[in-house]
C-alpha positions in Angstrom: 109.0 86.0 51.2 110.6 88.8 50.5 109.4 90.6 47.0 112.6 90.3 44.0 111.4 93.5 43.1 112.8 94.8 46.5 116.1 93.5 45.4 115.9 95.0 41.8 115.2 98.4 43.2 118.4 98.5 45.7 120.6 96.8 43.0 119.9 98.9 40.3 117.5 101.8 40.8 118.8 103.2 43.9 122.3 104.2 43.7 121.6 105.8 40.3 119.0 108.1 41.6 120.9 108.9 44.6 124.0 110.4 42.4 121.9 112.6 40.4 120.5 114.1 44.0 124.2 114.5 45.0 125.3 116.4 41.7 122.1 118.6 42.1 123.2 119.5 45.7 127.1 119.9 44.7 126.1 122.4 41.7 124.1 124.3 44.0 126.6 125.0 46.8 129.2 125.8 44.2 127.0 128.2 42.1 128.2 131.5 41.5 127.2 133.8 44.1 126.1 131.3 46.9 127.4 131.6 50.4 128.5 128.2 51.6 128.0 128.8 55.0 124.3 129.9 54.2 123.5 126.1 52.7 121.8 124.4 55.7 119.0 123.0 57.0 118.2 125.7 59.4 118.3 128.0 56.3 115.7 126.1 54.1 118.4 125.0 51.7 117.9 120.8 51.2 121.8 120.1 50.9 122.1 118.9 54.2 125.5 120.3 54.8 126.7 120.9 58.3 125.6 123.9 60.3 127.5 126.4 62.6 126.0 125.0 66.0 126.6 128.5 67.8 125.0 131.8 67.0 127.0 134.8 66.2 127.0 137.4 69.3 125.1 140.1 68.3 123.1 143.1 70.0 123.6 143.8 73.7 125.7 141.7 75.1 128.1 141.1 78.6 131.8 141.4 77.6 134.4 140.2 79.7 134.8 143.7 81.3 131.0 143.9 82.6 131.5 140.1 83.7 134.7 141.1 85.9 132.9 144.4 87.1 129.9 142.3 88.6 131.8 139.9 90.2 133.9 142.6 92.1 130.7 144.3 92.8 129.2 141.1 94.3 132.4 140.8 96.6 132.5 144.0 97.6 129.0 143.9 98.8 130.0 140.6 100.8 132.4 142.6 102.5 130.4 145.8 103.2 127.5 143.2 104.9 130.3 141.5 106.9 131.7 145.1 107.9 128.2 146.0 109.2 127.7 142.7 111.3 130.9 143.4 112.9 130.0 146.9 113.7 126.6 145.6 115.2 128.6 143.1 117.2 130.8 145.9 118.7 128.0 148.3 119.4 126.4 145.7 121.1 128.9 144.5 123.1 129.6 148.3 124.6 125.7 148.4 125.5 125.3 145.3 126.6 128.1 145.9 129.0 126.9 149.0 130.2 123.3 147.4 130.8 124.8 144.2 132.5 126.8 146.6 135.2 123.9 148.6 136.1 121.6 145.5 136.5 124.0 144.2 138.5 124.4 147.2 141.0 120.5 146.6 141.4 121.2 143.7 143.6 123.9 145.5 145.5 121.7 148.3 146.1 118.5 146.4 147.3 120.5 144.5 149.8 122.0 147.6 150.9 118.6 149.0 151.8 117.8 145.9 153.6 120.9 145.9 155.4 120.7 149.4 156.8 117.3 149.1 157.9 118.3 146.3 159.9 121.3 147.9 161.4 120.2 151.7 161.7 120.5 153.4 165.4 116.9 154.6 165.8 118.2 157.5 168.2 118.6 161.0 167.4 122.4 160.6 167.2 124.6 161.8 164.5 125.0 158.3 163.5 121.4 158.0 163.1 121.3 160.6 160.7 123.9 159.7 158.6 122.2 156.4 158.4 119.1 157.8 157.2 121.3 159.7 154.8 122.5 156.3 153.1 119.0 154.6 153.0 117.6 157.8 151.1 121.1 157.8 148.7 120.4 154.1 148.2 117.1 154.6 147.1 118.3 157.3 144.7 121.0 155.2 142.9 118.5 152.0 143.0 115.7 154.2 141.0 118.7 155.3 138.5 120.1 152.6 137.8 116.7 151.1 137.2 115.8 153.9 134.7 119.0 152.9 133.1 118.6 149.7 132.3 115.1 150.3 131.3 116.3 152.9 128.5 119.2 150.6 127.5 118.6 149.4 124.0 117.3 146.3 123.7 117.0 146.2 119.5 120.0 143.9 119.0 118.2 141.5 121.1 116.1 138.5 119.6 112.8 139.3 119.4 111.6 136.9 121.8 114.4 137.9 124.0 113.2 141.4 124.4 109.7 140.4 125.2 111.7 138.2 128.1 113.5 141.2 129.3 110.6 143.6 129.1 108.5 141.1 131.2 111.5 140.8 133.9 111.8 144.5 134.1 108.2 144.8 134.3 108.1 142.4 137.6 111.0 143.8 138.9 109.5 147.1 139.1 106.3 146.1 140.3 108.0 144.7 143.4 110.4 147.7 143.4 107.7 150.0 144.1 106.5 148.5 147.6 110.0 148.3 148.6 110.5 151.6 147.8 107.7 152.7 149.8 108.4 150.4 152.6 112.3 152.1 152.8 110.7 155.9 152.4 108.9 154.8 155.4 111.4 153.3 157.2 113.7 157.0 156.4 110.6 159.2 157.8 110.6 157.2 160.6 114.2 158.1 161.6 113.5 161.6 160.9 110.8 161.8 163.5 112.8 160.1 166.5 115.6 162.9 165.5 113.4 165.6 165.9 112.1 164.7 169.4 113.4 163.0 172.3 113.7 159.4 172.6 111.0 159.4 175.2 108.8 161.4 173.1 108.1 159.1 170.1 104.7 157.8 170.2 104.2 154.0 169.9 102.5 154.1 166.9 105.6 155.3 164.8 107.9 153.0 166.4 105.3 150.1 165.3 105.3 151.8 161.8 109.1 152.0 161.6 109.6 148.4 162.8 107.0 147.2 160.3 108.8 148.4 157.5 111.9 147.5 158.5 110.7 144.0 159.0 109.3 144.5 155.2 112.3 145.1 154.0 113.8 142.2 155.3 111.8 139.8 154.4 111.5 141.0 150.7 115.2 141.4 150.3 115.7 138.2 148.9 113.2 138.5 146.4 114.4 141.7 145.2 117.9 140.0 144.9 116.3 136.8 143.3 114.6 139.4 140.7 117.6 141.2 140.0 119.6 138.3 139.4 116.9 137.0 137.1 117.3 140.1 135.1 121.1 139.6 135.0 120.9 135.9 133.9 118.3 136.9 131.1 120.8 139.5 129.8 123.6 137.4 129.6 121.7 134.7 128.2 120.0 136.8 125.6 123.3 138.2 124.8 124.7 135.0 124.2 121.9 134.0 121.7 122.3 137.2 120.0 125.8 137.0 119.5 125.4 133.1 118.4 122.7 134.8 115.8 125.4 137.5 114.3 128.1 134.5 114.5 126.0 132.5 112.0 124.8 135.4 110.1 128.5 135.9 110.0 129.7 132.4 108.9 126.5 132.6 106.4 128.1 135.6 104.7 131.1 133.8 104.4 129.7 130.6 103.3 128.1 132.9 100.4 131.3 134.2 99.6 132.8 131.2 99.6 129.7 129.6 97.0 130.3 133.1 94.9 133.8 132.2 94.5 133.1 128.6 93.5 130.6 129.7 91.2 133.0 132.5 89.7 135.9 129.5 89.3 133.2 127.2 87.7 131.8 129.7 85.2 135.0 131.1 84.6 136.2 127.7 83.7 133.4 127.1 81.4 132.8 129.6 79.8 136.6 130.8 79.7 138.9 128.2 80.0 137.1 125.5 78.9 136.0 127.1 75.4 139.7 128.3 74.9 140.8 124.6 75.6 138.2 123.3 73.1 139.6 125.6 70.5 143.1 124.7 71.0 142.0 121.4 70.8 140.3 121.4 67.3 142.5 123.9 66.1 145.3 120.6 66.5 142.7 118.5 64.5 142.4 120.9 62.0 146.4 120.9 61.2 145.8 117.3 61.1 143.5 117.4 58.2 140.0 116.8 60.8 137.7 119.5 60.0 134.9 117.7 61.6 135.4 119.3 65.3 132.8 122.1 66.4 132.9 124.2 69.5 129.4 123.4 70.9 129.1 126.2 73.7 130.6 129.4 74.3 129.8 132.5 75.9 128.2 135.7 74.4 131.5 137.5 74.7 135.1 138.0 72.9 135.6 134.2 73.6 131.9 133.4 72.0 133.0 135.5 69.0 136.4 133.5 68.7 134.3 130.3 68.9 131.8 131.3 66.3 134.7 132.4 63.9 136.3 129.2 64.5 133.6 127.1 63.6 132.5 129.3 60.7 135.9 128.5 59.1 135.8 125.0 60.0 132.7 124.7 58.4 133.3 126.1 55.2 136.6 124.0 54.9 134.4 120.5 55.6 131.9 121.4 53.1 134.9 122.0 50.3 136.2 118.9 51.2 132.9 117.0 52.0 131.9 117.8 48.0 134.8 116.2 46.6 133.8 112.6 48.4 130.3 112.6 48.7 129.5 110.6 45.2 131.7 108.0 46.6 130.3 107.8 50.3 126.9 107.8 49.0 127.5 105.0 46.5 129.0 103.0 49.1 126.5 103.6 51.8 123.4 102.4 49.1 125.9 99.4 48.3 126.3 98.4 52.0 122.3 98.9 52.2 121.8 96.6 49.5 124.2 94.0 50.8 122.9 94.0 54.5 119.0 94.0 52.9 120.3 90.7 51.1 122.1 88.8 53.7 119.7 89.9 56.2 116.6 88.2 54.5 115.2 85.2 56.0 114.9 83.4 52.7 117.5 82.2 50.3 118.4 84.2 47.2 120.1 83.6 44.0 120.8 86.2 41.2 121.8 84.7 37.8 122.1 85.0 34.6 119.6 83.6 32.0 121.6 80.6 31.4 121.8 79.8 34.8 125.0 81.0 35.6 125.2 82.1 39.5 126.4 85.4 40.2 125.4 86.1 43.8 123.8 84.2 46.8 123.2 85.0 50.2 123.8 83.8 53.7 120.4 81.8 54.2 121.0 80.0 50.6 124.6 78.7 52.0 122.7 77.0 55.0 119.9 75.7 52.8 122.1 73.7 50.4 125.5 73.6 52.4 127.8 75.3 49.6 129.9 78.2 50.4 129.2 81.0 48.3 132.9 80.7 46.4 131.6 77.2 45.6 128.5 78.2 44.2 129.7 81.4 41.9 129.7 80.7 38.5 127.9 77.6 38.9 124.9 76.6 37.3 121.5 76.4 39.2 121.0 73.2 37.4 123.4 71.5 39.9 121.2 72.3 42.8 118.3 70.1 41.1 118.1 66.5 41.4 119.5 64.8 38.3 115.8 63.1 37.7 114.4 66.4 37.1 117.3 68.1 35.3 115.9 67.2 31.8 112.8 68.8 32.6 114.4 71.9 34.3 116.2 72.4 30.7 113.0 72.8 29.1 111.5 75.0 31.4 114.6 77.2 31.7 114.1 77.3 27.7 110.4 78.8 27.7 111.7 81.4 30.8 114.1 82.7 28.6 111.6 83.3 25.8 109.3 84.8 28.0 110.7 86.0 31.4 108.3 86.9 33.9 107.3 86.5 37.5 106.3 83.4 38.6 105.6 81.1 41.7 106.9 77.3 42.2 106.3 74.9 45.1 103.4 76.8 46.9 101.1 73.5 46.4 103.8 70.6 46.0 107.2 71.4 46.7 110.0 71.5 44.5 112.9 69.4 45.4 116.3 70.8 45.6 120.1 69.1 46.1 122.0 69.9 48.9 125.9 69.4 48.9 125.4 66.5 51.1 122.9 64.7 48.4 119.9 65.0 50.3 116.8 66.4 48.8 115.2 69.7 50.1 111.5 70.5 49.6 111.6 74.1 48.5 109.6 77.1 47.8 110.7 79.3 44.8 109.9 82.6 43.5 111.2 83.9 40.4 111.4 87.5 39.1 113.5 88.9 36.1 115.4 92.3 36.3 116.4 94.4 33.3 119.5 96.7 33.3 120.0 98.2 29.9 120.7 95.2 27.7 121.3 92.7 30.4 118.6 90.6 32.2 119.0 88.8 35.6 116.7 86.3 37.2 116.3 86.9 41.3 115.3 83.6 42.7 114.2 83.6 46.2 114.2 80.1 47.8 112.5 79.0 51.2 113.3 75.8 52.9 110.1 73.9 53.1 111.3 70.9 55.3 109.3 72.3 58.3 106.2 73.3 56.1 106.2 69.4 54.8 106.9 68.0 57.9 104.0 69.9 59.7 101.8 68.7 57.1 102.8 65.1 57.5 102.4 65.6 61.0 98.8 67.1 60.6 97.6 64.7 58.6 98.5 61.7 61.0 96.9 63.4 63.6 93.5 64.0 61.5 93.7 60.0 61.0 94.2 59.6 64.6 91.3 61.6 65.3 88.9 60.3 62.6 89.5 56.5 63.8 89.2 57.5 67.8 85.7 56.0 69.3 86.1 59.4 71.4 84.3 62.7 70.5 87.0 65.0 69.7 85.5 68.7 69.1 87.5 72.2 68.3 85.4 75.1 69.3 85.5 78.9 70.2 85.9 80.5 73.5 81.8 81.6 72.9 81.1 77.9 72.1 81.1 77.8 68.1 82.3 74.4 66.5 85.0 74.4 64.0 85.8 70.7 63.9 83.9 67.6 65.0 85.6 64.2 63.9 83.7 61.4 62.9 82.9 59.9 66.0 81.3 63.4 67.0 78.9 63.6 63.8 77.9 60.1 64.2 76.6 61.1 68.0 74.6 64.4 66.7 73.6 62.8 63.3 75.9 64.3 60.9 77.2 63.5 57.6 81.1 63.6 56.6 80.0 66.5 53.9 77.6 68.1 56.3 78.8 71.8 57.3 79.2 72.8 61.2 78.3 76.3 60.7 75.8 77.7 63.1 76.3 74.3 65.4 77.3 75.0 68.9 79.1 72.6 71.6 75.8 73.5 73.9 73.8 71.7 71.1 75.2 68.3 71.7 75.0 68.8 75.6 72.5 67.7 78.0 70.9 70.7 79.7 72.4 70.2 82.9 75.5 70.3 81.6 75.3 74.0 80.0 76.1 75.8 83.3 79.3 73.4 84.1 80.5 74.3 80.8 80.4 77.9 80.6 80.8 78.4 84.3 83.5 76.1 85.5 84.9 74.2 82.5 85.6 76.7 80.2 86.8 79.6 82.4 89.3 77.3 83.8 90.2 75.7 80.8 91.2 79.3 79.8 93.0 80.1 83.0 94.8 77.3 83.9 95.2 75.5 80.0 93.1 72.6 80.8 90.2 71.0 83.0 89.2 67.4 83.4 85.6 66.2 84.6 82.5 64.7 83.9 79.4 65.8 81.7 76.1 64.5 79.9 76.4 64.5 76.0 73.0 64.3 74.4 72.5 62.3 70.9 70.2 63.0 67.8 67.9 60.4 69.2 67.5 62.5 72.7 69.5 60.1 75.0 72.0 61.1 77.6 75.1 59.8 77.5 77.7 59.9 80.4 81.2 61.2 79.3 84.4 61.5 80.9 86.1 64.8 79.3 89.1 67.2 78.8 89.1 70.3 77.7 92.5 72.1 76.5 92.6 75.8 75.5 95.2 76.2 72.2 97.9 79.0 73.0 97.4 82.3 70.9 98.5 85.5 70.7 96.4 88.5 71.9 95.3 89.6 68.4 94.2 85.9 67.7 90.9 84.1 68.3 91.0 81.8 71.2 90.1 78.2 70.4 89.6 75.1 72.6 89.7 71.2 72.4 87.3 68.9 73.7 87.8 64.9 74.0 85.0 63.1 75.6 84.8 59.0 76.2 81.7 57.6 76.6 81.6 56.3 80.3 78.0 55.3 80.5 78.7 51.4 81.1 80.9 52.1 83.9 78.8 54.4 85.5 75.9 52.1 85.2 78.1 49.5 86.8 79.3 52.0 89.4 75.8 52.8 90.6 74.7 49.4 90.9 77.8 48.4 93.1 76.9 51.3 95.4 73.2 50.2 95.3 74.3 46.8 96.4 76.4 47.9 99.1 73.9 50.3 100.4 70.3 48.3 100.0 68.9 45.2 101.0 68.8 42.9 98.2 65.6 40.9 99.0 63.5 43.9 99.6 65.6 46.8 97.8 65.1 49.1 101.0 68.3 50.6 102.6 70.3 48.1 104.6 71.6 48.9 108.0 74.5 51.0 107.0 72.6 53.3 105.0 70.4 53.6 107.6 72.8 54.8 110.4 74.5 57.4 108.1 70.9 58.9 107.0 69.9 58.9 110.9 73.1 60.5 111.4 72.4 63.3 108.8 68.3 63.3 110.2 69.6 64.5 113.5 72.0 67.4 112.1 69.2 68.6 110.2 66.9 68.4 113.2 69.4 70.5 115.3 69.5 73.3 112.4 65.8 73.5 112.4 64.6 72.4 115.9 62.4 69.7 114.9 61.5 66.3 116.0 63.0 62.9 114.4 61.1 59.9 115.0 62.3 55.9 114.8 60.0 53.0 114.0 61.3 49.8 115.1 59.0 47.3 113.4 58.7 43.8 113.6 56.6 41.0 112.0 54.6 39.3 114.2 54.8 35.4 114.2 56.8 35.5 110.9 58.7 32.3 112.2 55.7 29.9 111.9 55.3 31.1 108.5 58.8 30.5 107.5 58.4 27.3 109.1 55.3 25.7 107.9 54.9 27.3 104.4 58.9 27.8 103.7 61.4 30.3 103.1 60.1 31.1 99.4 56.9 32.2 101.1 58.4 34.1 103.7 60.4 36.0 101.2 57.3 37.2 99.3 55.4 37.8 102.9 58.8 40.3 103.6 58.2 42.2 100.1 54.8 42.6 100.4 55.5 44.5 103.9 58.4 46.6 102.3 56.3 47.6 99.6 53.4 48.7 102.1 55.8 50.8 103.6 57.1 52.5 100.5 53.3 53.1 99.2 52.2 54.6 102.9 55.0 56.4 104.2 56.7 59.7 101.9 59.3 59.6 99.7 61.6 61.5 101.9 61.2 59.4 104.6 64.0 56.6 105.1 62.6 52.6 104.7 65.3 50.0 106.2 65.5 46.4 106.8 67.5 45.9 109.3 67.7 41.9 109.2 65.6 38.8 109.1 61.6 40.6 109.7 63.1 43.9 111.4 62.1 47.0 109.4 63.2 50.6 110.5 61.8 54.1 109.5 63.1 57.4 110.0 60.7 60.4 110.0 61.9 63.5 109.9 60.5 67.4 110.3 58.0 66.4 112.9 56.6 69.3 115.1 55.6 67.4 117.7 54.9 63.8 119.4 51.8 64.1 118.0 52.4 64.1 114.3 54.5 60.8 115.0 51.6 59.4 116.5 49.3 60.3 113.4 51.5 58.3 111.0 52.2 55.4 113.2 48.5 54.9 113.3 48.0 55.1 109.8 51.2 53.1 109.2 49.9 50.1 111.7 46.4 50.2 109.7 47.8 49.9 106.6 50.3 47.0 107.4 48.0 45.0 109.7 45.8 43.5 106.9 45.1 39.9 105.5 47.9 38.7 102.5 47.1 36.0 100.0 50.3 34.1 99.1 50.3 30.8 97.1 46.7 29.8 98.1 47.2 30.5 101.8 45.6 33.4 103.2 48.0 35.2 105.9 46.8 37.6 108.8 49.8 40.3 109.1 50.4 42.2 111.9 53.2 44.2 113.3 54.8 45.2 116.6 56.1 49.0 116.3 58.2 50.9 118.8 58.9 54.6 118.5 61.5 56.5 119.7 61.7 60.7 119.4 64.9 62.8 119.1 65.9 64.6 121.2 63.1 63.8 123.8 64.3 60.2 124.3 68.0 60.0 123.0 70.7 62.4 122.3 72.8 59.9 119.8 71.5 57.7 117.1 72.8 54.8 118.3 70.8 55.4 121.7 67.6 56.6 119.7 67.7 53.0 117.9 68.0 51.0 121.1 65.1 53.1 122.8 62.9 52.0 119.7 63.6 48.7 119.7 62.6 48.8 123.6 59.6 50.5 122.5 58.8 47.7 120.2 59.4 44.8 122.7 57.2 46.9 125.2 54.0 46.7 122.3 55.1 42.5 121.8 54.5 42.4 125.5 51.3 44.4 125.3 49.8 41.3 122.9 51.5 42.2 119.8 49.6 44.4 116.8 50.2 47.7 117.9 52.9 50.6 119.0 54.2 52.0 121.8 56.4 54.9 122.1 59.6 55.0 124.4 58.6 55.4 127.9 61.8 55.6 130.1 59.7 54.7 133.3 
């Protein structure tokens, strides 16, 4: 519940202390020699006056003139860079035009040499001399153009293009050397022929000249292709260099545009925007609003203007704020007090000592159903049932004589009377509050209806748990019991007054159920909310009792301990009945041996285990010799006793894990598992035959019991359980045919 002292502090002490603090601040701010502009938290003044969000521009700062000069310099640099790019473009175009012209002429001169070599007159005529002179001129012109191309500046091409042009020139020069040598040989041949008569030239000279002409003709296309490749490479390199310069030019233009946008943004933010803000705030001050401040401004003349405006507004606001500070503080404290009173979770009444109601909150209106207007100036006695009012008057007189804090309705609720006439259970906390010579009483009231209802529900639940014959336990997640109903106490031998301290849940469980409890039941209940199953409970006498139980986890917060509840019901009688029914359905009523249904099921399982372990299974089909005469002469009672004697002999002679069954009448069957060989089965059968073939005395009659046994092995004799039983039956008939009182293994022949 809310402490009444909290409301006392809010209603009385708080506003007065705050007013004293305000007055002190006011004196400090208006003291002689005090600069109001320096009275702010930033300078260590505790008055809390507003401060100028801007700093006074001091020291070295960038003025508007400097900013304009920097912008002009940046744009001048961009213009110069753009001009340089244009100059480079023009120079490259001129150099490229000359280089491309020279490279193009290389194609022409190489083809001219080849043409002259193929058409020149080989005689000593004037025409031959001119042709010889033309070949020499063509060679010299090719050499000159090749040197011009080689010496042309390639620095304005891209790096990779420069390397490709260099490699192309080297390849062209490499092919030119033998081509030039062939042209020179061809020209010298013409000179030789011109110096001698046509008939005097040797056969060797003709051959050499002709081979040079052939070489020139054969390699003319290669020289042409190399020259054209160089021309194409120059054109492509020039195009890529031009694209790079265009990109650079565009980049410079983009940078210029971005700088222009940046200048516009900066100019707006540091120039136009602060000026507009100053104009807007100046209009507000003309209307009496001095709270506006220029929050950001550049460190130039505009910043000085904004700082001066803020200083003027700040000082004016401080002067106006001093005048209304006391009123605003009192209103805030009253609002805080009202909010605290109205947001309280409990109902609150502030009244005089005589019970006259002065003030109530929203929750009290809800509890009693009255509005605060209806309750104001009424007496609290009207909120008490009629039968308690005389007692209330006596109590009120004692409280007036000695007012002090006290609690009512903690153990047993106090009754209140609502507007509708319904009585309400209440918890009440009273606290006196003295201000000067006046004393008020603050009553904090809580509706105890839910508490009373929960207590009644709990009492009913406890009564049900105490009366139920089922064991009910509440325990922690680690097994410590915190509640055990009477049925559970009786089970473990505890009296009603005995403490559960130190008693754990596993103390009342059979050992086999411990693992199930902590590895399955409790974890599943904590995860899913509940668990149901069967366990064994051990009573104080040491007897195990089969129970069907449910475990439920209680909801809890993260910091709270986890509790669970267990309800266990005794199902030992039904379990025993179920076991008896199951035994009757699977065992022979006379001998207690397995019947045919259980025998066949176990035989199927035995064959599966034999497959996994790679061992043999033997089925023994046993028939009692001459049983019908005993039944007919001595009666069915003696026959039944004889069958019981045979069944007991099977139990005594064979292993407990071997299945012994009565298939009907005097026919029995046995399953032997885990055999390593047929010899092992034969040893068991021989011992069993000796044990069964003996004299039995029944009702004064001496009876000689003999049996015929047929044996079949899996998987040697049969692949299925049905076939295995049939082959064992066939082997039994072979034993009977051989004279009874013996055994036979199945022989397919």
